[in-house]
N, C-alpha and C positions, 0 to 999 in steps of 0.2 A: 705449348702443346694444348690440344683441344680434346675435350671429351664430349661427344655429341649424344644427346638423348632425343631422338626424333621418331615420329610415326607412331603406329599402334601395333607393332609386331616385334618379334624377337630381333635384337640388334646387338652390336658390339660397342662397348664403351672403352675408349683408349685414354690413358693418363700416363704421365711420366712415372718411371719406377724409382726405387730408392737409390739407385747407383749414381744418379745425376750425370750419366754419360750419354744421354740421348736415347737409350733403349726404351721401348714402349712395352707396357703390359696391357693386356686386353681382358675385359670382364664382360661376359654375356648376360643380358637380362631381358625381360619382357616388359614393354612399356605399360606401367600401371600396376603390374603384378609381379611378384616373385613367389614361385611355388603356389600360385593361386591365391595369394594374399594381397589385399590392397596395400599400396605403399605410398609414402609421402614423396615430395619432390624437393630437392635442394640444389641450389646453384652456388658453386664455389668459384670465387674470382681471386687470383693470386698474383701479386707483384713479387718477383723473386730475382735476385741478382747473382747469387752464388749457389743456388739450388737448395739451400736449407729450408727456406719458406715453402718452396714447391714440394719438398719431401713431407713436411708437416701437412700440407694440403692434401697430398695423396693419402696419408695415413688417416686423416679425417674422413676422406671420401670412402675409403675401404671400410672403416668402422661404421659409418652411416649406412652403407649398403647392407652390412650385417644386421642392421636394425630396420630392415624393410623400407629403406629410403632410396629412391632413384636419384642419382647424382650426375650433374653436368659440371665439369671443371674447365675453366677458361683462364688463359693468361690475361693480364691486365690490358695488354696492347690490343686485344681482340674482344674485350668485354663489351656487351651491348649497353646502351644507356637507357634502354627500356627493359624492365624486368618482366619476364614471361608471366602472364596473369595466374598461371597454375602453380607458381613457385610458393612453397610453404616455408622454406628456410633459405636465407641468404647468408653465406659465410664469406668474409673477406679476410685475406691474409696479406701482410706487408712486413718488410724488414724495418727495423728501427734505425732511422738516420738522424743523427744530431738530436737525440732524445724524443723524436717524434716521427711524423710521416716524411717520406722523401720529398725533395724539392728538385727543380731542374738542376740546380748547382750540385746537390749531393748525388744525383743520378749521373751527372757528367763525370764526377769524381770516381764513382763506383765503376763506370764503364771503362775507365783507364787502367784498372787493375787487371793483371794477367789471369786471375781466377774468375773474372766476371763472365757469366753466361747469359745474363739478361740483356735485352736491347729494347728498352721501353722509352717512348717519347712522353708518356704520361705515367703517373703513379696513382695509387688509391686516392690521394688527396684530390687530384684533378677529376678523377672519375666520380667521386662523391659530389663534387661541385656541379658536375654536368648532368647528374642523374637524379630523377625524382622517384622516390620509392613509394609504393602504395601503402596506405594506412593499414595497419594490422599485420604487416609482414614481420616475421621473426628474423632478427639479424644477430649474427655473432661475428666478432672480429678477433683475429689472433695476430700476433707478431712474433718475430724472432729478435732477440735482444741479448746483449752480452752479460746482463745481470738483472735480477729482479729487485731493483732499488731505485731511489729517486734520481741518483746520478745518471743511471743508464737510460731512464725514461721509458716510454712505451708508445710505439706507433699505434697499437690497438686502442689505447685510451685516448690518444689524439684523434683517431678516426671516430670513436664513439662520441667524443665531444663535438666534432664537426657534424656528425650525423644528427646529433640532438639539436643543433642550431638550425639545421635545414628541415628536419622532420621531427618536431617535438613529440609526436605521438609514438615514436619508435624508440625503444630502449634496447641497446645492444649488450649482449653478453661479451665479455672480453677475457682473453687468456694470453699469457706470454710464454714463450718457449726459449730456453737459453741455448746460445751458441758459444763455443769457445773461441773467441776472436771474431773479428769483423767478417771474415770469409768462412767461418765455421772451423771444425765440424759441429754438429749438434751435440748437446750434452747427452751422455748415455741414457738418461732417463726421459728424454724429450718425447720419443715415440710412444712410450707407455703412457705418458701424460696426455698425449694427443688422443690416444684410444679412449682413455677415461673421460676426457672432455667431450669427445664425440658421442659417447654413450649418453652423457647428460643432455647434450643437444637433441639427440633423437627422442629422449624422454619428454622434451618440451614441445615436440611437434606431433608425436603419436598419441 
């Protein structure tokens, strides 16, 4: 699903809703301003196989908009390898596969399950490898994971490590959100945690 923020006039932004059933929700905004106030711009790129990571991405987008941030949300398969120059905050979301970022083998395995809704030829790992981020860009990375411990691992931390090796001047904020099982659902407190984290991210850019 795509959320487009284009032009310099009022427009609609469309992102996936919480139900993970393909229904779309639409939010109207005015490019550069909300209620006459200057706003920041954020780009959210999400890799999601069972809808859980996408749901967290939507919650982050909604909360950022509530803090005067214009948000564009893009699925990993359609993500640009050049970041728009007016982007203030980049947020990346990925599921944790084998304690880290997904690989071609893990994505193939995920695609074979009946609950899978993702269809990605690449993941956040490949996208980061192919993309050069501008110095000074604020970056945050979140993941979905079955537990917050060493055994479960963290795609977000793996992405931050990869990002640091490619762009040493960029330090990424990371956060994990728990899912109950490989395909979910999200832990009951995950959405509230996403709202809190988003508010913190908005504070770093405004």
